[in-house]
Structures are given as C-alpha cells and as structure tokens.
N, C-alpha and C positions, 0 to 999 in steps of 0.2 A: 370615388374616393373611399366610401364606406366598404366597397367590395375589396379594395386593396388592403385595407386594415384587417378585414376578416380573413383574407388569405394569409396575411403576415402572421396573425395570431394562430391560425391553423398550422402553419409551417413551424412556428416556435413550439407549439404544443406537441407536434409530432416529433420534433427533435428532442425535446425533454423526455418524452415517453421512450423513444429509441435509446437514449443514453441510459435511462433507468433500467431498461431491459438488458442492455449490454452489461451494465455493472452487476446486476443480479446473476446473469449467465456466467460471467467471468468469476464471480465469487463462488458460485456453485461448482464450477469446473475446478477451481483451486482447492476447494474443500475436499474434493475427491482425490486429487492427485498430490497435493502438497505433503501429506503425512508420509507418503512413500518416496518422496523425492530424495535423491542422494545428498542434496545440500544439507539436509537435516540430520544426517547420520551421527554427527558429533555433538548434538545439543543435549543438554541435561533435561531429563524427564522431570516434570512438575514445575518447570520454569517457563513463563511466557517468553515469546521471542518476537523481535522486530526484524524483519528481513528488509534491508534498506538498499534500494537500487539507486546508484549514482553514476557519475562519470566525471573525469577531470575538467571537461569543458563546460559543465553545468554550474553556472554561477549561483543560482538559488540553493543548489546542493551544498556548496562550500560555505556560503555566507549565512544561510538561514537554517537549512535542515540538519546539517551535520552538527553545528553547535547545539541545536535543540535536542538531538538524540544523545549527544555527549552529556548534556546537563541532566537529562532524564536518567541516563545510565549511572551517573554519579549519585543521583538522588536515590535510586532503587538498589544500587550495588549488585549483589549476587542474585537478587530477586528478578533480574531481567537479563536476557541474552540478546545481543545485537549481532546480526550477520550482515556485513556490508559487502555488496556485490558491485564491482565496476562493470556496468552493463556494456561499455564499449570494448572491454577485454573479454568478457564472458557472455558473448551474445547468445550462446546455446541456452544457458540458464535463464537469461532474460526472456528468451522466446518461450521456454517451457512455462515460465510464470506469467506469460501474457503481458509483459512490460512494453509499453509503447511511448511512455513519456517519463521524464525525469524531473524532479525526484519522485520516486514511488516508494511508499512504505506499506508492508503487508504485516498485519498484527496477527499473531498466532497465540492462542490461549495456552494454558499449562499442559494441555493434552496434545498440543501442536496441531490443533484444528484452526484453519483460517477463519478469522472473525471479521476482519476489516481490511479494505484496500483503500489507501489514500493516494490518489494520483495528484501530484502537485505537493506543495509544502503543507505539512501538517503541524499544527502548533503543539507545544508541550502539553497544554491542557487537554487538547483533543486526544493525543496519544495516551496520556495518563488515564483519561476516561475510558478509552477503548481497552487498555490493558486491565482496567478494573472490571470490565464486562459490560460497560455501557456503550452507547452509540457515540 
C-alpha cells in the first residue's frame, strides 16, 4: 500500500515538473517569435496587448473570458489593446502561437514582449496584475 502511494506521488511530481518545463519552454519560444509575428503589425507601440484565442463553441470563452476582457478593456481604454483570434477559423495563427486549449490569453508588455500565457480562464484581477508587470 505504501509503495503505491509513493509511486503515485512520484508520478504526480513528475507531471507537475513536466508541465512547468513545457510552460517555461513555450513562454521562451513565444518571447522570441511573437515580436516578429505578422499578427502584431498593426498594434500601437507603447501599449500593452492581450492576444485572446477563442472559438464559437467554447462556452467558458463566451460566458466568462470575453466579458472579463471587455470589462478590462473598458476600464483601461486606450491603455490596452486586445487582439481576438478565432482559433477554429485561424488555425495557422493558433499553431504559430502554440495554442492547444481555449480560452488562452497571451499578455504582451508595452514593448510587445510576451510576459504571460494563461491557458484556461484568467480573472480580471490576474490579467490586471499581469498587465501591470506582476505575476
């Protein structure tokens, strides 16, 4: 019985470490490629950006994430740009950005460097903190 619990804990620890490694790797990959991505050609310099990947069939995207981003955009006005991508229609862009789950938000600082990737729903407070330069 104890051996099974130890094995389970080792498997869980390995999964967590693997996820953290993947997250850091994908963040580093995006930090190198995103500033040159054609998706960002029309964005204003000096303004942080949220790149929001969604799809019509994604219920959390419609009911939670989209209203959250709209509220944040109303709150910050011109101090924030939001680029919304329908990942089901623009699969090439979603693949370039490494998107495999929806909703996904990518937070770019005012120099358009990738700072955070949120896979799944991100709260308004979390996005606000990330835009301000925090975790």
